[in-house]
N, C-alpha and C positions, 0 to 999 in steps of 0.2 A: 630500559625496556627488555633487554635480554633476559633478565631474571623473570620478568612478568611473562615472557613468552613460554617459559618452562613451568611456571607455577600452575598447578592444576586448580580448577574451580571446584570447590567441594559441593556435592549435591546436598539439597536441604533435608532429605529424608521426609518422613510423614508426620510422626508425632515425637516431640522432644520435650519431656517434662521439665528439663533443666534449661529450656530456651529463655532468652532474655525478653523481658516485657518492658524494659526501660527504652523509651523512644530514642534516647541519645545513642544507644548501642545498636539500633537497627541499621542494617546495611543492605544495599542492593544485591551484592554478592558477598560471599564469605562471612555471612552473618550467622548468628545462633538463634534460629527462630523456632517458636512453638507451632507455627502454621495456623494459629487461631485467627480467624477473620474478625477483627475488632473494628467496627466501622466508626467508633468514637475516638480512637487514638491512632492518628495518622501522622507519620513523619513527613511523608511526601504529600502535602496537602492538596496539590493540584489533582490528585487522583479522585477527590470527592466530586469536583465538577465534571471530570472526565467520565466517571462512572455513571452519573445521572444523565449526562448527554448521550452516552452510548445506549443506555436503557431506553431513553426517549426516542431513539432513532429506529425503533422496531418497525419492521415492514415485512410483507409477505409477497414473494415474487408472483405467485399465481393470481393475486388480486389485480394485476395490471392486464388490461385488455390488449391482446396481440392480433386481433382480427385483421386490422389494416396491414400489419407487418407481413402476414401470410401473402397478401396480394403484392405488397411492395417488394418483398424479397425476390419474387419471380420476375419483377420488372427492373431490378438493378442491372446496370450494364456490366460487362465483363470485368472492368477495372474495379468497380464498386464491390462486386461479389467476391472477387479475389481478395480484396482488402478486408471485407467483412469476415470472411471465413478464417483468414490467417490471424487477424487481430483477436477475434473471439476465441480461437484456439489458444493463443498466447495468454489471454486474460484468464481463461479457465485454468491453465497450468499454474499461473502465479497464485491464484487464490487456493488452489489445491495444495501447492507446496507450503503455503502459509499454514493451512490447517494441519499439515503434518509436522511442521517444524516448531510452531509456537509452544506446544506442550514440552518439547525438548528444552527450550530456553527456560521455561518455568521451573524445570528440575533444578536449576542453579540459582534462581532468583530467591533471595531470602527476605524480601519485603512483602508481607502478605497483601498489602493494599495494591501493589503493582501486579502481583499475581492475579488478583481479582480482575483487574483490567485486561490482562492478557487472556484470561479465560473467556471474557466477553468477546474480545477480538477473534479468538478461535471460532467461536460460535458464528460470528458475523461472516467470517471467511467461508464457512460452510454454506451460509445463506447465499453468498455471492455465487458459489459453484452451482447451487441449486437454481439460481436465477439464469445462469448461462445455459444450463441443461433445459430449463423450461422454454427458453427462447428457441433452442435448436429442436426440441421435441415438437414445438408448435409450427415452425416455419418450414421444416424440411423432413424428408423421409428418415427412417431409422438408419438406413445405410449411409445416407449423407451425413447424418449427425455423427455417427461413429467415425467416418472419414475425417470430419472437421476436428473432432476431439483429439485425434491421433495424427494430425498433420505433420507433426515433428518427425514421424517415421519416414516421411517422404520429402520433407523440406529441410535441407541442411542448414539454412539460415535460422529457421525457427528452432532447430535442435541446438545450435550454438547458443542462442539466446536463453533457452531453458537451462543449459549446462552452467552458465556463469554463476547465477545465484545458487543453483543447486550445489555447485562445488564449494561455495563459501559455507553453506550449511553443513555439507558432508565433512568438510575439514574439521569443523568443531566437534562433530559427532565422533570422529575418529580420535582426535587429540584435543581434549577439553581443557586447554590452558586459557589463562586470562586474556591474553592478547587475541586469540582466535575467538573468544567469546565476544570481545568488542567488535571484531571484524564481522561476526555474525549479526550484531546489532546494526552496524553500518550497512550491511547488505540488506537488512530488513528495511532500513530507512530509505535506501536507494529504490527498493521495490515499491514501497508505499508512495514515495515522493517524486519519482522520476519515471519508472517503468510503465506506469499505467497511462501516462498522460497523452502521448501521441495517439494511442488507441481511443481514449476518451474523446479527444478532439475530432477524430474521424467520425464517431457516432454523432457527436453534436453537430458536425457539418451536415450529416444526413438529415438531422432534425431541422436545421434551418433551411434545408432544401425541401422540406415537407415530406420526408421519407422515414419509414420505420419508427413511428412515434412511440409505440409501446417499448421497443428496445431502448430508445433514447430515455424513456422514463425509468426503466430499470437501471440504466447506467447512471442516471442522476442520483438515485438512491445509493448505489454502490459508491459513487464518487463522494457522497456525503459521509459514508462510513469510513472511506479511506482517509478523508481529512482528519477524522478523529484518531485513526490509527497512526497517522503521521504525527499528530500532536502527542500521542502516547510515546512514541519512540524518540521524538525530539526531546521531550521532557526526561525520559529515562536516560538517554545518553548524556544530557547536560548535567543531570544530578550525579551520574557516575563520574563525570569529569571533576566535579567538586570533591567527591569522596576519594577518588583514586587518580590524582594528577599524574602519578607514575605511569598510568596507562595512556596518557595523552601528552607525552613528551613531544618536542618538535619532530623527532625522528618518527614517532608513531603517527603524528598528525599528517605527515607527508604521505604515509601509507593510506590513511583514511581519505585524504583529499584525492589521492590518485584513484581510489576506488570510486569516489563520486564522479570523477572526470571520466573514468572508463564507463560508468553507467550512463552518463550523458552521451558519450561517443556511440555506445551500442544502441541507445534509444533513437538517436538521429539516423544511424545507418538502417535501423529497422523501419523507421518512418519512410525513408527513401525507398526501401525495398518493398514494403507492404502497401504503401499508399502511392508514392511516386508523384508524378506531375500530370496524371491523366484523370484526376477527379475534380469536378467543378467545385471551386471554393477553397481548395487546399493546394499547396505547392510544397516542394521539398525545402525551399528557402523559408517559408513560413514555419514549417516544422522545426527546422534547425534553429532559427532565431528563438522560437518558443521554448525549446528544450534547453538551450543554453541559458536563457533567462531563469528557468526553473532550477537548473544546476547551481547557478549563483545564489538563488533564494535558499536552496537546501544547505549550501555551504554556510551562508550567513546564519541560518538557524542553529548551527552547531558552533558558531563563533569562529569559523575558519575564514581564511582569506578567499576572495572571489576566485572562481575557477577560470573565468574568461573576462577579458577587459571589456568594459561596457556591459550591455545586457542587464541593466539594473532595473528596468521597467518592462512590464509586459509589452511585447510588440504591438503596435497599433493594429496590425493586420490580424491579430489573434485576440483582441479584446472581447470579441463576441463570445469566446469560450466562457468568460466569467459569467455571462448571463445564464448559462446552463449549469455551471459547476458551483456557483455560490451556495454554500451549505445553509446560509441564513435565509435563503429564499425557497427552500425545499421542505415540504411537510407531507407526510403520508396521511391522507384522510380517506380511509376506505369507505366511509359512509357516503361521502360525496363523490368519491372516485375522481379526485382532481388534486392538483398541487396548489397549496395555498401557503401564505406566510406562516412561519413557525414561531409561535409566541415565545417559546423559551430558548430559541436557537441563538440568541445573542451571546451566549456563553461560548459558542464556537469561535475559536481564535481566527482572526481574519488575515493573519500574516503568514499563513502556511504556504 
C-alpha cells in the first residue's frame, strides 16, 4: 500500500483521440478514455439499471405542500425544534458538500458510464439542497433560515461533524494519490450510508406522530435518492476492489473499516446530542442500536468484517423506519399529489 499511497491518480482530461475503446481495457481510474458516452458498450453493466432508476426518481421540491408544516413548526416543543434546526442544518451541509466534491472525483474516473451516474448524483444533491431551502423558506423567517443554515458557526459539535467528511475530501484535493482517492470514496459511502440516517429517523418519528407531513414527504424522496447513491458507491468501490486489489490490502482495509467505525461513532454521538432522550418516540439507545446495525450493514456491503458484535438485524424498536424509507414504496405522482407504489422500483436493491 505504501507505493499506492504515493502514486498520483491521473486526471482523465477532456478529449483523447487515442483513448481506448476496447471494454477490456476500460478502468475506473488510471484508464485511457476518449470520454465518449456510449450507452451501448458498458463494462460496468450495473450502471444501466442505476441510470434508469435515478432518472425515474425525478421529483420537484416545490410540488410538495407545506401548509401544515408552517403551523406544526410553530407548535414543536423546544426539544423538537432544537433537533429539527440542527439536523436540517447538517443535512443541508452534507448535500452541499456532495455537490461540490462529486465533480472533483469525476476528474479522475476514467469509466464514462460511471461518470454519467456521478453527474446525475450531483444534480440530485442540488435538488436536495433546494428542498431544504424550500422547507426553511416556507416555515420560518429569512433571519431564522439564515441562522439555521449557518448553525455550525455557533454550534461546535455541528462544526466538528462538518469537518470530518470535509477533511477527507480536502486531503485528496491537496494530494491526489490513489490511497486518498479510495479514502474519499469510503468517506462518500459513509456520508450516504450512515450520516443521514439518525436525521432521517428523527423526521420520520415526527411523521408517525402526525407532525410536519410535508417535510417528511420531502425527506422520503431524498432518502430514496440516497439509496441509489449508496448503491452507486458500493458498486464503484467493489468493482475497484476487483481491479485494484493492491488498494485493498489487509492493512488498507483496516484503515477503511476504522473510517466506517468512526463514522458510526460520530453519528451516534450526534444523535445523542441533537435528539437526546426528550423527544417522544425516540431515545439515545434506539439511535445507537440502529446506527450500529447500519454500520455493520455498510461494512458487509463492502465485504468487510462486521464493525460490532451482534447488530445483524434492524432493531425491533426501529422497524417503523422501514415503513417510511423503503424506496420501493415511494413514487412521486404530481398529478395526484400523493405517494403511490412505484411500478418500476423493483430494481432498487433492497439490501442497502
